[in-house]
C-alpha positions, -999 to 999 in steps of 0.1 A, spaced: 0 0 0 29 24 8 45 17 -25 13 24 -43 8 57 -25 44 68 -32 40 60 -69 7 79 -70 22 109 -53 51 109 -76 28 107 -107 6 136 -93 36 158 -86 50 152 -121 16 158 -137 11 190 -117 45 202 -127 39 196 -163 3 208 -166 2 237 -142 12 270 -157 20 303 -140 -8 329 -138 -4 354 -166 -14 389 -158 -28 413 -183 -7 444 -191 -22 478 -199 -3 506 -216 -11 544 -220 1 572 -242 11 604 -224 24 639 -230 62 642 -230 70 678 -222 107 672 -225 103 664 -263 89 699 -270 107 720 -297 114 755 -283 116 770 -318 79 761 -324 67 781 -294 49 814 -304 47 847 -287 16 857 -306 -8 828 -315 -28 827 -347 -62 843 -341 -84 813 -349 -106 788 -332 -99 751 -339 -118 720 -329 -102 685 -328 -128 657 -329 -121 620 -323 -95 604 -346 -105 582 -375 -90 547 -369 -96 517 -391 -115 488 -375 -84 466 -375 -65 489 -351 -93 505 -331 -92 477 -305 -80 473 -270 -55 445 -279 -22 457 -293 -18 446 -330 11 424 -340 19 425 -377 39 397 -394 55 397 -428 28 394 -455 -9 398 -448 -9 381 -414 -18 400 -382 -25 388 -347 -35 404 -315 -14 402 -283 -32 380 -258 -20 398 -227 -11 434 -238 -39 460 -240 -42 497 -246 -52 514 -214 -66 543 -233 -89 549 -263 -67 556 -292 -93 577 -310 -95 600 -280 -59 601 -267 -43 611 -300 -65 642 -303 -58 651 -267 -21 649 -273 -25 671 -304 -45 697 -284 -20 698 -256 10 701 -280 -5 730 -299 -16 748 -267 18 746 -252 33 760 -285 5 787 -285 -2 780 -322 -39 791 -321 -57 814 -298 -82 787 -290 -81 749 -296 -104 724 -280 -123 692 -284 -158 708 -283 -173 743 -289 -208 747 -274 -217 784 -281 -199 791 -314 -188 774 -346 -150 770 -348 -133 784 -379 -112 753 -385 -110 716 -376 -81 692 -374 -88 658 -389 -66 630 -376 -65 596 -394 -46 566 -381 -41 540 -407 -17 517 -388 -3 515 -353 13 481 -349 43 461 -338 61 444 -367 74 410 -356 98 386 -373 125 363 -360 152 388 -370 140 421 -357 110 441 -344 97 475 -356 73 500 -344 50 511 -373 29 543 -373 9 555 -403 -8 588 -395 -24 617 -413 -32 652 -400 -52 679 -418 -65 714 -411 -99 719 -428 -117 753 -432 -152 745 -418 -170 771 -440 -157 756 -473 -144 722 -464 -111 730 -481 -79 713 -468 -55 740 -460 -26 721 -444 -19 684 -445 8 662 -432 12 624 -437 38 600 -423 44 563 -426 72 556 -401 90 525 -390 116 524 -363 136 494 -354 133 485 -317 165 481 -298 147 463 -270 121 438 -280 92 443 -255 58 459 -256 67 487 -232 95 499 -256 70 496 -285 44 518 -267 71 544 -258 83 546 -294 48 550 -307 42 578 -282 74 596 -293 65 591 -330 30 606 -326 44 637 -308 72 641 -334 46 641 -362 25 667 -344 57 688 -343 61 685 -381 24 693 -385 29 724 -363 57 737 -385 36 733 -416 8 753 -399 31 782 -390 44 782 -426 9 784 -440 -6 809 -417 24 831 -408 49 824 -435 74 813 -409 96 784 -418 108 765 -388 136 739 -395 123 706 -380 144 675 -385 128 651 -410 103 677 -424 101 680 -462 91 714 -474 62 716 -498 81 740 -520 104 711 -529 78 685 -537 43 676 -527 47 659 -493 22 631 -498 38 620 -531 73 622 -517 64 602 -486 48 575 -507 80 572 -527 100 570 -496 77 543 -482 82 522 -514 120 525 -514 126 520 -477 119 491 -453 128 455 -452 113 424 -468 120 387 -468 133 364 -495 125 327 -494 138 300 -517 118 269 -507 136 237 -496 117 212 -517 133 183 -499 120 196 -465 156 193 -453 180 217 -437 209 203 -458 203 217 -492 232 239 -505 231 276 -496 224 303 -521 240 337 -528 221 370 -530 239 399 -548 226 435 -547 231 462 -574 264 472 -559 279 437 -560 276 431 -523 268 394 -515 249 376 -487 245 339 -480 211 324 -474 197 289 -465 171 271 -485 138 271 -467 148 299 -443 135 335 -449 164 360 -455 157 396 -445 169 421 -471 165 459 -476 139 467 -503 153 466 -538 162 443 -567 187 414 -564 203 386 -583 202 351 -568 228 324 -575 220 289 -564 226 252 -571 253 225 -568 286 224 -585 313 251 -590 307 289 -594 303 286 -631 276 259 -628 253 279 -605 219 288 -617 210 326 -618 178 345 -614 179 383 -619 157 412 -610 141 396 -579 123 425 -562 122 427 -524 91 446 -512 89 461 -477 70 439 -452 64 412 -478 78 377 -482 90 372 -518 89 335 -525 109 323 -555 91 295 -574 115 266 -578 130 263 -612 153 235 -600 151 200 -588 166 182 -558 184 148 -558 198 125 -531 219 95 -540 220 65 -516 241 34 -520 233 1 -502 239 -36 -506 213 -63 -510 207 -64 -473 199 -27 -474 230 -19 -454 250 12 -460 278 8 -486 306 34 -487 312 38 -525 321 70 -543 297 82 -569 299 111 -595 271 130 -612 273 141 -649 249 161 -670 239 136 -697 238 160 -726 271 178 -721 290 153 -700 299 181 -675 306 168 -640 288 184 -611 310 167 -585 314 135 -566 307 124 -531 303 94 -508 269 84 -494 265 89 -456 255 66 -428 227 86 -413 225 63 -383 259 78 -372 245 113 -375 263 121 -408 246 147 -430 232 136 -463 243 156 -494 215 172 -514 221 181 -550 203 212 -564 203 207 -602 187 221 -634 159 200 -647 171 173 -671 189 140 -675 219 131 -654 243 101 -654 256 87 -621 287 65 -621 304 46 -592 339 33 -586 355 63 -603 341 53 -637 343 81 -664 314 97 -681 316 75 -712 315 42 -692 292 14 -702 294 -3 -667 286 8 -632 263 36 -643 227 47 -641 206 76 -654 181 97 -636 158 126 -647 156 156 -623 122 172 -625 115 209 -618 103 215 -583 105 178 -574 127 159 -549 137 123 -554 159 98 -536 179 76 -561 192 43 -547 221 23 -561 225 -13 -551 260 -29 -551 271 -65 -544 298 -75 -519 327 -99 -523 336 -127 -499 354 -102 -476 322 -80 -475 338 -52 -496 314 -35 -519 321 -41 -556 299 -36 -587 265 -21 -593 237 -47 -595 207 -24 -596 195 12 -594 164 33 -593 137 50 -572 123 25 -547 87 24 -535 96 34 -500 116 63 -513 85 76 -532 65 73 -499 93 90 -480 95 120 -504 57 124 -505 51 121 -468 83 125 -449 68 119 -414 54 84 -423 75 52 -426 65 16 -429 85 -16 -431 76 -52 -434 98 -83 -433 95 -121 -430 118 -139 -407 125 -177 -407 138 -189 -374 155 -219 -360 147 -219 -324 160 -236 -293 139 -228 -262 144 -235 -226 120 -222 -199 104 -229 -166 71 -211 -172 49 -239 -159 68 -248 -128 97 -232 -110 119 -263 -109 107 -278 -142 127 -268 -172 115 -277 -207 137 -276 -238 123 -277 -274 137 -272 -309 113 -255 -333 112 -240 -368 90 -209 -371 83 -179 -392 74 -143 -383 57 -115 -402 71 -83 -387 53 -50 -396 64 -17 -382 48 17 -389 60 50 -375 46 85 -379 69 111 -364 62 148 -370 65 170 -340 46 173 -317 30 139 -326 46 105 -326 29 72 -334 45 38 -333 28 5 -343 46 -29 -341 28 -61 -351 44 -96 -350 26 -126 -363 44 -158 -354 37 -195 -363 60 -225 -359 62 -263 -356 81 -285 -332 97 -319 -339 88 -339 -308 103 -372 -294 76 -393 -311 87 -379 -345 55 -360 -351 52 -323 -360 31 -301 -337 22 -264 -337 46 -249 -312 46 -212 -320 13 -194 -324 12 -157 -315 -3 -125 -326 11 -94 -309 4 -57 -316 16 -27 -297 3 8 -304 18 39 -287 9 76 -294 28 105 -279 19 141 -280 49 163 -270 41 194 -250 78 204 -250 108 188 -268 111 157 -247 80 156 -225 45 147 -236 13 127 -231 12 91 -241 -15 67 -248 -10 30 -254 -31 0 -265 -16 -35 -268 -32 -68 -276 -20 -104 -276 -37 -135 -288 -32 -167 -310 -50 -185 -339 -50 -222 -332 -61 -245 -303 -33 -254 -279 -30 -289 -266 -14 -306 -236 7 -336 -246 21 -365 -225 45 -393 -234 21 -418 -218 -16 -421 -220 -35 -404 -192 -69 -396 -177 -81 -360 -172 -108 -338 -158 -116 -302 -167 -130 -282 -138 -146 -247 -142 -141 -217 -118 -169 -230 -95 -153 -264 -91 -179 -281 -114 -169 -309 -138 -169 -297 -174 -153 -326 -193 -134 -358 -186 -116 -384 -206 -96 -416 -202 -66 -432 -220 -58 -401 -241 -25 -387 -253 -36 -351 -256 -62 -326 -244 -72 -291 -256 -63 -266 -229 -67 -233 -249 -94 -224 -273 -88 -204 -305 -80 -168 -299 -80 -173 -261 -65 -160 -238 -68 -125 -251 -46 -101 -232 -51 -64 -234 -30 -35 -220 -40 2 -220 -22 31 -205 -24 69 -203 2 93 -187 34 111 -193 63 102 -216 99 113 -210 123 110 -239 155 106 -219 177 100 -249 172 104 -286 204 97 -305 210 79 -338 223 49 -319 204 51 -287 168 59 -277 153 57 -242 117 65 -232 103 64 -197 66 64 -191 44 65 -161 7 70 -156 -26 51 -152 -26 16 -166 -52 -12 -171 -48 -49 -178 -74 -75 -189 -70 -112 -196 -100 -130 -211 -96 -168 -205 -126 -183 -221 -120 -221 -224 -84 -217 -210 -73 -244 -186 -40 -251 -168 -27 -283 -151 -32 -278 -113 -26 -313 -99 -39 -349 -99 -68 -367 -83 -75 -404 -76 -111 -416 -80 -120 -453 -78 -83 -462 -80 -80 -442 -112 -56 -412 -114 -68 -381 -132 -49 -350 -142 -69 -320 -131 -71 -290 -155 -87 -260 -139 -102 -231 -158 -80 -199 -156 -99 -170 -142 -103 -137 -161 -80 -110 -149 -89 -73 -145 -64 -49 -130 -59 -11 -130 -32 9 -112 0 28 -117 21 17 -145 58 23 -153 74 14 -186 109 17 -200 114 13 -237 149 15 -252 168 7 -284 206 5 -288 229 -1 -317 261 -16 -304 294 -24 -321 299 -54 -343 264 -51 -359 246 -59 -326 213 -43 -318 196 -44 -284 159 -37 -277 144 -38 -242 109 -32 -230 102 -32 -192 65 -31 -182 53 -28 -145 18 -24 -131 11 -18 -94 -27 -24 -89 -48 -1 -68 -64 -32 -52 -38 -44 -27 -52 -79 -29 -41 -83 -65 -5 -91 -74 17 -67 -94 23 -74 -131 59 -73 -145 72 -82 -179 107 -75 -191 116 -85 -226 152 -82 -240 162 -89 -276 197 -91 -290 204 -94 -327 237 -101 -343 241 -99 -381 262 -127 -396 258 -128 -434 236 -111 -460 202 -124 -447 214 -144 -417 215 -132 -381 213 -146 -346 186 -135 -322 187 -141 -285 155 -133 -265 152 -132 -227 118 -126 -212 113 -122 -175 77 -123 -160 61 -128 -126 39 -159 -123 19 -179 -98 27 -215 -87 0 -240 -77 5 -230 -40 -2 -193 -49 34 -182 -44 47 -159 -71 81 -162 -88 100 -147 -117 99 -170 -148 126 -169 -173 121 -176 -210 152 -180 -231 151 -182 -269 180 -186 -294 172 -181 -331 191 -186 -362 172 -161 -384 168 -157 -421 152 -124 -432 135 -112 -464 123 -76 -466 89 -72 -482 93 -34 -482 
C-alpha cells in the first residue's frame, strides 16, 4: 500500500509540474504627454487668431481595438493576448495634439468641443496603422498617421501632413514599442505644427525630417520613400523539406553578396537582387535576376530547379561506402562526386540542387563515357527524389559492382510524406527454447522452426509520434515421437501515441493486444486420464486413456493492455533511444476455455490429471514502462521493454514483464537472435516467482518493403 501511495504521489507531482502554468497577468499601456520632447523653436509669442476643434480620430477597425496589434511579414496580423491599450486611441491622440498645440501657442483657442460658437477650423486625424512588426530577425514600431487642417466654411484642406514611419526597436518588449509610438506621434505633431506656421504666418521652422512643400508635394514624396525603404523577406523553398540543401547567394546592385539557407527566410532591404543557387562550382550555379524585395512582404521564388539525393546500399539494405559522381547527360559536364553517408551515425546527407534534365551517375571512379557501373536519372522541376544504387559485396564483405539502381517504392513514400515510414519483413527462425514457465523447478527444452511476419509503422512529426509494431508468429516442433506439432502461435500488436508538449516531455496513450489463432493442446509421453473443472469447481469434461487434451481455445486467452500518462524521452540519438513512461494503466486477460494443469486426483483407483479453468483478470493501477533501443558495435542491436503495473487493489498481485532482444548480423540475410523474457507468475501454491524464457534463433530475413 505504501509503495502504491508513493507512486501515485510521484505521478501527481509530475503531472502537476507539467500541466500547471503560471498565472499570466494582463498588461495595460497608456500614451502620455512628453513635455521634454517639445521643440522651443515652435513656441509662439503671438498665437494665430483662430478657433480650432479637434474631434475623435478616425481609426480603421483593425486597429481600433483594446488589444495591441502584432503584424507579421505578409498579410498576417495577430493580437497580443495579454497586452492591452489602457486608453482609447481615437481619444488620446486628439488630446495629445491639443496639448501640444496649446503649449506651442499655435492658435488662440483649440479644444475638443465648442458649445456656443462654430469654430473656424477643424483638425482631422486619421490613423491607418499603429502596430508592432514582428519577425524572428527584428521588431519594428510602425505608425501611419495623417493630420489635416480643414476650413469649416468651405471644407477645403489648408494644411496636411502624412507620415508612414517604421523604427527598429533596440529592446524587444511591448513597453518599448508603446514608448516609441508615443514619441513618434508627438514628433509628427511637431512637423504638422511647423507646416501650420508656414501656411498661416509664412514662418519656416527647420524641423528634422520635415520635407518642405516647396520642394515636392509631401504626400507623393512620402509614398515614394515608403516604397523604397523598409525590409522584406526572401525565401527559396527547400523542396526536400531538409536543412541540408546547399546555400544560395544574394547579390545587390552594388555587388555586395549575402548567403542564405534554403527554406529559411532571409531579411533584405527593399530593392532588386540577383540570386545564385545550385550544386557544382561557381560557373555551374543557376542565376535569377531582378528579384524584387518589397517592404514587409515575403518574396517566394518559385523553384526552377530539382533536388536529388543518392543513396548506395547492398542487397541487405545496409549502407555501402562507395564514391559516386554526377554528370549532365547532354554535355558530359561533371557536377562533382561524393560518398553516401551513414545517417545512423549522425552524418549529414548531401542534397544536390540541379537544373531539370537527365543526369548520369557512375560509381567506382568510372568516367562519363563508361558502359558499366552507371545509371541515369531525370531531375524534375520542383521535385525531390531519392535515387538508390545497389551494389554487391565480395567474400570479404567489400562493396564491388552495381547490380541495380532506381527509385524505390519506400523512397516515393518518403518523399511524398516525410513523417510516415512503414517496413515489413518475413523472418524464418531456427529456435532452441528453454524455460520454466509452468513450474519453478521444471525446465523444458524444445527445438522449433517458425516464421514471423514483422510489420512496423512510424509516424513522427513534432509534436506527434505514433508507433505500431505487429508480429505474427507461427511455428512447428519436432517432438520425441517424430510428429510435428504447432509450437509457436502468437499475434502481438503494440500501439503507442505520444503528443509532446515540449521537446522531450509529452502525453502518451498505449493500447496493446496479444492472442493466437489455433487450439493449444497438452501432450504427454504416456496415455493419461483427465478432468476439466470450471471456476466454480464443477466438472466440465473428462476423458480416459488419451495422449492429448485441448487446454486453450482459438484466440484465447486475449490479453489487453492500456495506459495513459506522461512520456519522458530521456535519450534520442541515432544509436540510442530511451523513453520512460508513467501513468494510469489497465490490464485485462480473457480466459474463455483456457485451462491449466493444477494437480492430480484419484477416483475409484483411477488417477486423473486436473485441468482448472483460468480466471479472467482485471487490473488497474499505476504503470511504469521503460522502452529503449541501442545499436552496439559489431552489428549488434539491443531492444528492451520493461513493463510494470502496481494495482490499486492491494489484494491483487503486481504485473511485471521485461523483454530483451539481442540481434547479431552474420551474413547477408542471416542473423542470430537471443531473446530473454522475465515475467512474474503464480505457482500452484499461490506463491509468485519470476519466470525466465530464453530463446535462441538462427534467423533468415527477407524484406517485403
